[in-house]
N, C-alpha and C positions, 0 to 999 in steps of 0.2 A: 504494500500500500504506500502511496506517495504521502509524504508528510509536509510538503511545502507546495506553495503555489506562487506564481508570478504576481507581484503586487499590481502589475499593470492590468491584471484581469480580476483582481479582488475588489470587493466593495469599498475597502478602505483606501485602495490605491488607484482605482479606476476613475477616470474623468469621462469615460464614454457613456454618458447618459443616453437613454433611449428605451422606448416601450415596445418596439417592434422586435420580431424574431431575428432580424439581421443584426441587431445590436447584442444579442446573447453571445457570450464568450464560450470558448471551449471548456474552460474550468466549470462554468455554470452548467453546461450541458452534461458534463461528467458527474457532477454532484446530483443532478436530476436523475441520471440513469440509475445510480445506486439507490437513492431515496425512493424514486418512483417505482422501480421494479421490486424493491423490498416491500413496499406498501401493496403493490399489486398481488404478490404471492401471499401476503398476509390476508388480503381480502378474499382470495381464493379459499383459504383455510376457514375464514370466518363465515363466508356465505355458504360454504359447503355444509356446514352444520344446519343452517336454515333449511336447505334443500332436503337434508336427510332426516329431519325431525319425524316425519310420518314413518319412514323406514325404521328408525331407531325405536319408535314407539312399539312397532310390531315385533322387532327383534328382541327387545328387552321387556316387553309387556308393561309399558309405562303410560300414565295419564298425561293430558296436556299440561297440567300443573307440574308434574314431575319432569316433563320435557323442558319446561321453563328453567329448571334448575341448571341444566347443561349450559344454557345461554348465559345465565347469571354467574355461573362458575367461570365462564370465559371472561365476562366483564370484570369480575373480581380479580382474576389473574392479570388482566390488562391494566387495571388500576395500579396494582402493586408494582408490576413490571415497568410501567411507564414512568412512575416516580423514581423507582430504584435505579433504572438505567439512565434516567435523566441526570441523576447525581453522578453515575459512572461516566457518562459522556463528558461532563465538565472536567473530569480528571484524566480519562483515558483517551478522549478525542471522539469526534462525531463519527468518523468513518469506521474506526475499530469497533466502537460500540454497536453501530448498525449491523456490521457483519456478525458480531457475537450474538445479537438478538435474532438475526435471521437463522443462525445455526441452531439456536434453542428451539424456535418454533418449528423448524424443519425436522429436527430430531423427534420431538414429541408428537408431531403430526404423523410421522411414520409409525411411531409406537402405538397410536390409536388403532391401527389396522389389526393389532394383536390383542386388543382389550377383550377379556373373556366375559365381562358383565358390566352393568351400568356403573358400579362403584369404581372399578378400575378406569372406566372411560372418563368419569368425572375427575379423578385424580390426575390422570395423564393430561387431560384437557387443560386443567389449571396450570400445570407447569409449562405447557406450550404457550399458554396465554401470557405468561410473564415476558416471553420474547416478543410476542405480538405487540404488547404495549410499548416496549422499549424501542421497537423498530420505528414507530411513528415519531417518538420524541427525538431520537438521534437524527433521523432523516429531516424532520421539519427544522431543527436547529441548524443543520448543515445547509439547507436551502436558504434560510433566513440570513445566515452569516456569509454566504457565498454570492448570492445574487445581488446585483446593484439595487439600491433603494428605489430607483425609478421603474424597475420591472420586477421587484420582489413579489408583488401580488401575483404576477403571471407565473413565476416559478413555483409558488405555493399551489396555485390552481392546477398546474400541469402535474405536480407530484400527486395531488389528490385524485387525478384521473385514474390512478392505479386502482382506486376503489371499485368503480363500475367495470373496468376492464377485467379485474380479478374475478368479479362476480360472473361476468359473461364467460370467462374461462371455466369457472366451476360448473355453470349451466351446460356448456358445450361438452366438457369431458364427462359430466354426469350422464348426458344424453347418449354419448358414445358407449360408455360402460353399460348403461341400462339396455341399449340395443343389443350389444354383444352378449350380455349376461342374462338376457330375458328378464330384466328388472334389477333393482338395486339391493334386493334381499340376498341372503346367502353370503357370498364373499364380495359382492359388487361394491357395497359401501366400504368394505375394508380396502379394496384396491384404490378407491378414490383418496383415502387418507394416506395410503402408501405413496401415491404420486406426490403428495404434499411434502415428502422428504427431499425432493429434488432441488428446491430453491437455493440451498446453501452451496451446492456444487456448481450451480450456474453463476451465482452472484459473487462467489469467491474471486473469480477472475475480473469481474467488474470493479470490485472494491480495490483490487491491486492497482487499477488505473485511475482511481479517484483521489484527487488531492484533498488533504485535510483542510478544514475551515481556516482561512487566513486570520480571522479574528481570534479563534481559539489558539492558534500558533503564536500570535502576538502576545496574548495574555500569558501563555505558558513561558514565553521568552522573558517577559517583563517580571514575572514572578520569580524566575531563576536568578535575576540580578540582585546582588547583595544590597544595593542601594534603593531597590524598588520600594515605593511607598503605596500603601492602599489609600485610595482617595475616598472622600465622603460620597462622591458621585457613584462610585462602584458599589459601595457597601450599603447605601440607603435602599431599603426595601419599599417598593411601590405597592403598598397594601391595597389601595383602591383599585389599581390596575389588575392585581392578582385576583381580587374578589370578583371584579367585573368579568375577567376571563373565565374564571371557574363557573360562575353562575350561567354565563352565556353557553358554555360548552355543556353544562349539566342538562339544559333544556334541549339542546341540539342532539345530545346522545339519547335522551329519553325518546324523542320523536323518531330518531333514526332506528334504534333497536326495536322500538315498538312496532314501527311499520314493516321493516325489512325482515325481522325475525319471523313474523307471523303471516306475511303475505302468501306464501305457498299454501299453508294450512288453511288460511281464511278463504282463499279462492276455491279450495276443494270442499271445505265444510259448510260454508255459507253461500257462496256463489254457485256451488255444485258443478265445478269444472273438473274434468279428469286431469291427471298430472300433465300429460302432453299439452293439453289445451291451456292449462294454467301457466306452463312454461312460456307460451306466447306472450302472456300478460307480464310475466316476470322479466322477459327480455325487453318488453316495452319500457318497463321500469328502468332497466339498466341503460338502454339507449337514450332515454330521457336524461339520465344522469350525465352521460357523456356530453349531450348538448348543453346541459347546465354548466358543466365545467368549462367547456369551450367559450360559452358566452361570458361567464364570469372572468375568465382569463383575459378576454378581449377588452373588458371595460373597467375592471377593478382598479387599475392604475390610472385610469383617466377620470372616473367619476368618484372614486373613493370607496372606503370600506362600508360606511354606514348606509349610503343609498342602495348599494348592492344587497346588503344583508336584509334591509327592510323589504325591498322588492321581492326577493326570494321567499321570505317568510310569508308575505301576503299571498303569493301564488301558491305556496305549499299548503297553507290552511284551506284555501278554496279547493285545491286539487284533492286533498285527503278527504275532505267532506264529500266530494262527488264520488270518489273511489269507494268509500264505505257505504254510502246510501244509494248508489246507482244500481239499477237493474238492467239497463240497456248495455249489451256487449260493446257497442261502439263507444258509448259514453264512458264505459268502464275502461276501455283501452286508452282513450284520450286522457282521462283523468289520472290513470296510472302513469302514463308518460310524463305528465307534469308533476306528479308526485316524485318520480325519480329525478326530474329536472331540478326541483327545489330542495328536497330532503337531502339528496346527495350533493347537489351543486353548491349549496351554501357552505359545505365544508371546504370548498376550494379556497376560502379566505381564512380558514382557521389558523394555519401555521404562521403566516406573516402577521396576522392580527395579534396573536398571542405574544410573539416576539416583540412587536412594536409597543403594545400596551403595557407589557411588563417592564420594558426599557433596558438600559445598559447595566449589566451586572455580570460578574464572573460566574454566577450561578444560574445563567440563563437556561441551560438544559434542564436543571433540576426544577426550576420554577415553571417552565413550559410543561414539563412532565407532570408537575403537581396540578396545574390548572387543567390541562387537557385530560389527563387520566384520572384525576380526582373527580372531574366532571363526568367521567364514565359511570359514576354512581347512578346517574340517570339511566344509563344502559343496563345497570344491574337491577334497578327497580322495575323498569318497563315490562320485561318479559314475565316477571312474577305477577304483576298487577293484571296484565292482559290475560296471561295463562290462567290465573285464578278466576277471572270472570268468564272465560271462554267455554264453560261447561254447557252453555246453550247458545243458539245463534244470536239471540238478543243480547246476551252477556258479552259475546264476542264483539258485536258492533259497539256496545258501550265501552268496552275496554279499548278498542282502537280509537274511539272518539276522544279519549284522554290525550291523544297526541295533538289534537287541535288546540287544546289548552296550552300545551307546551310551545306551539308556534306563537301564540299571543304573548306568552311570558317572555320568550326570547326576544320578541320585537320590543317589548318594554325595556329590557336590559340595553338593547342597542340604542334606543332613543336617549338614554342617559350616559352613553359611552362617548369618549372623545374620538374625533377623526384622526387616524394615524397614517394616512397615505403619505409616502415619501419620507418617513421618519428615518434619520440616520442611526445606524447601530454601530457600536464599538465594543 
């Protein structure tokens, strides 16, 4: 792994401002390759569980409420891992930490293929989730510290595109395995998790070509100097910024995990679609997400963080309402597209926003991890709440309707947050 980067290409040394793709430097693209692909494979692993919930219910003889425990266990591991490895990344470096986390979730994803029962499945899933949480934290910090302030929002949005691409990868591979294996029962689901062990072997070579964050390297060099002094600017904790970031992510995680965890099951149990038919709607969700990320990346550095967040939250609330209560297949397809557009797309701004609102500190990785992964408590709660209400069709609808409240709450947080577009980081 490279440990240095040309200051002419770094945020601290570059004078080449620009929001277009032509202005993006080689160092910026390489940082995006590691962070984006690491996030994509993590998304494959996460979304695979959502797709396999009906299969796991049959294999292990579990209720919907018990299935929700698997997802909540994943969220719990991601919370702990994201905070822990955020701390590690401040000391070990963003690139090394990202690769370590990718190795952890790859190993334990592969081990899920050999889980003999639901108890072992839950334990293995938890340890794999530690790496999942850390992957986002290290990758988002790397992007925030490597991409120029004038296009940092674009870099963060492109990284987050790994989320829907990973989900589409999970859907595609699941469909292939299901077709070959005549369903996902038996060893079909085990093969899907075994495939999840491959990312480390792929991204090891990507990490070797990825330069370390120049800001992290400068801080490490300054710390090593005998005469180095800690400044008040570095040590002052921005409590308001941290709480704003945490609360915003809490509501985003609630609505994300609430919608995406239960969409396949909801389409089958309430909308009475067969699995193949429901995949059409789930794919609509993911292609909507890709459109959401692309639009966000195109305008976030021009219009600012707050206007984009508010617009996406309003579209999302309306789309989820239509998706839950619609009975028309065409309307359902359209509203699900815009659900993916907004629910996924709004995360495009999460990494840069957290780095900017937390501000300049030697503990940026830890604090970003604390805000983002602490906010995953919303993701821990949502599957349990909705799963607990989903014993009837009406209860299922009521449970998913709680995500609309989360949209409104997130919008209120954004209204009171400062605009951070173009903020310099050091």
